[in-house]
N, C-alpha and C positions, 0 to 999 in steps of 0.2 A: 550771290558771289560773282565777281567779274573774272573773266579770262583775259589776261593782259598779253598782248602780242606787240613786239617791236619789229619795225619794218624799215628797210632802206628803199622801198618803192613808194612813189607818191600815193598819198592817202586817197582812197576811193570814198564815194559818197555814202554816208550813214545818216540815220535819222537825226543824230546829234553830233555836232562838231564844235570843238573848242580850240581856238587858236590862241596860244599863250606865249608871252615873252616880254622882255623889256621894251619900252616904247622906242628907244633908239634903234633897236634891231627890227622891230615891226615896220618902222618907216623906210627901211631899206629893202623890204620884201617886194619882189615882183609878183603881181597878181597871178601869173601863170603857175607860180610855185605852190599856190594853195587852191587854185581853181577846181582841181579834180575832187578835192575834199568837200566842196560846197556845191558842186554839180548843178550849176544853173540857178541855184537858189538865191545867189547874190551876184550882182553885176560888178564889173571892175570899178566902175564909177562909185558905186555905193561902198565898196570895200575901201577904196582910197579916201573917200570922204570921212568914213568912220575912223580910220587911222588918224587923220588930221584932227579929229575932234577929241581923241583920247588924251587923257592926262596920265600922270604917274599913279599906279595902283588904282586902275580904273577898269570899267567893263562897259561894252556896248553890245546889245543884242541886235545882230543883223537880221535874224529871223527869230522872233520871240520863241523862247523855250527850245530852239533847235540849233541856231548858229550864233556863236558869240566870240568876241575878241576880248581878251583879258590882258592887262598890262601888270607886270610885276614891279615892285618897288625898285628903283635904281639908287636909293639912298644907302650909302655904305661908308664905313670908315676903314682904316688900315687893318683892323683886327676882325673884320667881317668878310666872309667869302665874296669874291667878285662875281660869282656865278648867278646870283639871285635864286639859286635852287632851294634855299631855305624857305622861300615863299611859295614854292610850287605846290606843296601838299594842300595848303589852304585854298589857293586859286582853283585847282582842279576840283577839290571836294565841294567847293561852294557853287561853282558855275556850270559844271558838266551835266548835272542831273543824275538821277539814280537808276533809270530804266532804259532798256533798249540798246542796240548796237551804237557805238560811238567812236569818234575820232578825237584824239588829242594831238594837235599839231604844235610841236615845240619849236619856237623860233629863238635861236641863240647863236653865239659865236661857236665855231667848230670845236675850239678847245674846251668848251663847257658842255658838250653834248652828254658826256658821261654823268656829270653831277646833276644836270637838269633832267636827263632821261630817267635815271633810277629814282629820282625824287618823286616822279609821278606815281611810282608803285606804292608810296606811303599813303596815298589817298584811297587805296583799295585793300583794306584789311580782309583777311580770310575769315576771321572769327566773328560770329554774331549769334545771339540767341533770341533776337527779336522775332515775335510771332508774325509781324508784318514785313519781314525782310524782303526787299525787291527780288524779283526772279533773276535767274542767271542771265548775264549779259556778256557781250564781247566788246573789248576796248582795244583799238589799234593805236599805237603811238608811232608817229613819224616825225621827221625833223626837217626844218628849213634853216640852213646856215648861210646868211647873207654874205659872209666873208669867204665862203668856199662852196661853190655850187656842185662839186663832185659828190656822188652818193657815198653813204657810209659803206664800209666793207662788211662782208659776212662775219668776219671776226669781231668787228665793232658791235654788230647786232647780237652775237653770241655773248659777248661781255655784258652788254646791257641786260639781256634776258636772264643770264645766270645771276647777276647781281640783284636784279629786281625780284626774282624768285626767292633769293636768299633773304632779302628784306621782308618779304611777305611771310616766309617761314618763321623768321625770328619774331615778327609781330604776332603771329599765331600763337607761339609759345608764351609770350609775355602777356598777351591779352586774356588767355584762358584762366579761369578761376582755379583755386586750389583743388576743388572737387573734380576738376577735369585735367589738371596738369600737376601730377605728383612726381616724386623721384622715379617711380616705375615708368611713368609716361615719358619722362625725359630720357631714360635709358632706351625706351622703344623708339623715340624720335631719332636719337643718335644712331641706333641700329638701322633705321630706314635710310638715313643719309649714307652710312657706310656701305650698305648694300647697293645703293644707287651709283657708287663711284668705284669703277674697276680698280683693283689693286690696293684699295684702302683697307687697313687692318683696324679692327675694333678691339680694345682691351677694356674690360670692366672689372673693377675691384669693389665689392659691396659688403655692407653689413659688418659681421664679425671678422671677415677677412681684412677689412681696413684696420681694425684693432690689432690683429695678429701681425699685419705688415708694418705697423708703426705710424699709421696715419692718424695721429691723435687729434689733429685739428678737425678734419672732416668727420671722423667718428664721434668726437666729443660734441660737436654741434648737432649732428643728426640722429644720435642714438635713441632719443626719446620719441621719435616720430613713428607712425604706423607703417610707413614705407621706408626701408633702410636707405641710408646715404650711399653715395657711390662716387668713385673716381672713374671717369669715363675718358678714354683716350682714343682719338681717331688719328691714324698715322698714314701719311702719304710720303713714300720714299722712292722717288725716281732714281734710276741707275746712275744718271749723270750728275746727281746732286753733289755739291761741294760744301754746302752750309746746312745747318740744322736750325730751324726756327720753331719755337713753341709759343702758342697762344693759349693763355690760361684764363678761364672765365669763372667768375663767381656765379654759382647756380643755386641760390637759396630759393627753393620752390615756394615757400611761404615763410615770412619772418614775423613771428609773434613777439620777438625780443627775448624769448626764453623767460627765465625767472626775473630778469631785468625787463619786465614786460612793457610793451608799448601801450599808449593810451587808446581810448575808444576813437579818437580822431587821428591818432598817429599810425594806427594799424591798417586801416583800409588803404588799399593800393599796394600792399606788400607782396601781392602776387608778382609784382614787377621786379622783385629782388633777384630774379634769375636772369635779368637783362644782359649781364655780362656773358654768361654761358650761352644764352640764346643767340646773341650777336656773333659770338665766336663760332658757334656751330654753323650759322648761316654763312659767315665769311669764309670758313674753311671749305664749305661746299662750293661756293662760287670760285674760290681760288683754284681748287683742283679741277673744276670743270673747264676753266679757261687756260689750263696748262701750266700751273706753277711748277717751276723747274727744280726747286730746292726741296730738301726734306722739310715737311711741315706737319706739326702735331697740334691737334686741338685737345687741350686738357681741360675737361669740364669738372668742376668741383661742386658736386650736387648734394644737397641736404635740405631738410626742412627743420627750421629752428623752432622746436615745440617745447611745451611744458608737460612734464610727466614725472612719474616716480623715479625714473633713472636719468632724468635730464641733468645736464651740467648745472652747477650752482656756483655763485661767486665764492671764491676761495679755493675751488678745485685747481689742481695743477695738471696740465696735460703735456705730454712729450710729443712734439710735432715730428714730421718725417725728416726734418733737418737734424734731429737729435737734440734740439734746444727745448728747454722747459719754459712753460708759460703759465703764470698765475692768472687765473680768471678773476677780473674785478668788474666785468661788465659782460653779461651773456648776450647783450644786444650789439656787441662789437664782434660779430661772428664771421663776417665776410673775410676779414684778414686772417682768421684762423684757417679757413678752408683753403684760401689762396696761398698761405704759408706752406701748406702741404703740397699744393699744386706746383708752385715754382721750384720747390726742393726736388720734386719728382722730375721736373723738366731738366734740372741740372744733373742730378745723380743718375737717373735711368735713361733719359733721352739724350744726354750729352749736348744740350742745345747751346748754340753760339749766341743766339738772340732770343730773349724771353720777354714777351709782352703780356702783361696781365691786365684784365679789364673787369671793372666791378661797379655796381651801384653801392659804393662803399660808405660814404659819409654825407650827413646833412650839411657838413661844413663845405662840401664842394659847391653847393649852390651859393653860399655866402661868398666863397672865394672867387669863382669864375662864372657864376650865374647859371641861368636855365638853358642857354643856347650853346655854351662852350663847356666841353669836358675839361678836366684838369689833368695835365700830363706832368709826370715826375720821372726823371731819368738820371742814371749815373753817367750818361753819355750826352755831351752837349750836341754832337752832330745828330744823334737820333732824336733828341728833343726838337732841334730845328726841322728835321724831316717830318716829324709828327705835326708840327704847327703848319708847315707848308702843305702837307697832304690834307690836313683839315680844311685849309682855305680852298684848295682845288676841288675837294670832294663835297664840300658843304657840311661835313660832319666835323664841326670846328672844335679845336682844343686850344688851351692856353697854358703856358708853363707855370708851375708853382715852385716854391723855393725848395731847392735840394741842398740841405745843410745838416746832415746827420749828426755832425759834431755838436750842433746847437740844440737839436730837437729830440734825438733818440733817448736822452736822459729822462724824458717824460714817462718812459715805460719802466723805470727802475723798480726792481722788486728785491725785497730782503729774503725771499723764499725761493725764487726761481731766476732763470736768466732774464726774464722780462715779464711785465704785466701785459695784458692785451688791450688796455685802454689808458689814455693819457691822464696824468695828474692835473695838468692845467689845460682846460679846454679852450683857452684863449690864445694858446701858443702854437700857431700854425698847425691847427688840428688836421687839416686835409693832408698836409705834407707828412705829418707824423704817422697817420694811418697807412700811407704808402710805404713809409720807411719800415714799419713793422713787417710788411710783406718782404721787402728787400733784405731784412735781417736774416731771413731763412735761405737767402742766396749767398750772402757775403758775411764772413766772420769778422772782417775788419774793413769798414768803408774807406779807410785811408790807404789801403793797399790797392795797387792797380789790379784790375780784373779783365780777363779775356771774354767775359760775358757782358754783352750789352743788354741792359734791362730798361724797359719802358713800362710805366704804370699809368693806366688811364682810369680816372674816377669819373663816372658818367651818371651819378645818382639823379641829377635833375634833368638832363636832356632826355632821359628815358620816360619822364613823366610829362613832357612839355605840352602835349596836346590836350588842354583843358582837363587834365587829370582823368581822362576817359580812355582814349585809345593811345597806344604806345608807339611812337615812331621808332623803328628799330635802329638805334643809333650805332655808329661806327662801322657798319658793314662797308659803306663807301670809303670810309677812312682807311680801313684795313686793306681794301682792294687797291687804293691809291698808293699806300705804303709798299 
């Protein structure tokens, strides 16, 4: 396991040093800016010659197995982050090595320090059960910004450190298998975070108390599991706050699909179905640590979608916290049920002005926006634009999907209840429809103006993007930027 340290002091020599950035930035670097990190191992002449030899997406070992320069791809289009940070995890993981103390010297424009810096953390997951796992090591991350030679501030370093730690926390939750990360364990993780943040209040509603409280979505999804479902709320309420923001995350600790059960190839990897809640827990921790000035609530909707004698079956009707009835026609469309309760709680109990929900919600997300971009759906055009801009700056990219409830919500029509939980026509904007189901538990009539800004992010595919093995904790940088 690596200890990751961010510093605004020039890097000191370690056995291994990786200098990484886009070629155009590396060519502007003065050798003195990196000389302390390679401590006499490389001459100025050798460094400059190596940079001249480098191409795009390239690597040169200045000292074999000890000092290398890596260039990140500069190829990008208008819908891709200009930071190159989305290539950072692969570059660091491939060329830094696995053992001993190390330096990562990030070379980038000053405005991209945040995105590139926290992306380094993705290369250092906390969780592993390999018997030959490398011993503990220390990695120091420093920055060279050719367009601005002034050092980063202590606040910059605090923001980088808090966000990087949050990324690793979220990855740890998502990477752990179901036998190590249950609903009980998620409650314990949330409690650890709450206890680490002065003034943060923790509220947990679990098991039969969910049923008594009217949380038919969370309870109905999780009631068959051996560990009871939970609504977990962490609240940060500074005295000077004028707005209330709620982040709601889907926390399905394992998704079998329920009685609409997944296949033998479709089920592996479903430990990651808690990615929304894990990301929000991490983002909440980072935001509070760096001094978020508004009321902020993390609403984690936690359950395990299991099969058992008391499990929900198709044709059941559940009453969600919004008071609306839902006919179940697909038990594998469970994320929208738990989030329906979550956003309704954010509206009714937390009185939130801005509600953002995040979920590994649909397979249709990957078809709609791909494996690198989450899908964003909003009733607010300005917040939709903000989300896209924040995604480009942070490198947690999102792209808008169609918001047309008058055309799509009819897919949930039921003769027995207010709505079904899965669409009739799976070829009719399915990713948008799934988001609209959640929004239906905020708004009685989409056509009427609302004083609540709602943003929905479906990130089902970005959370799986690293070879389907390790999970990059998506959207923590996005939320921090927002």
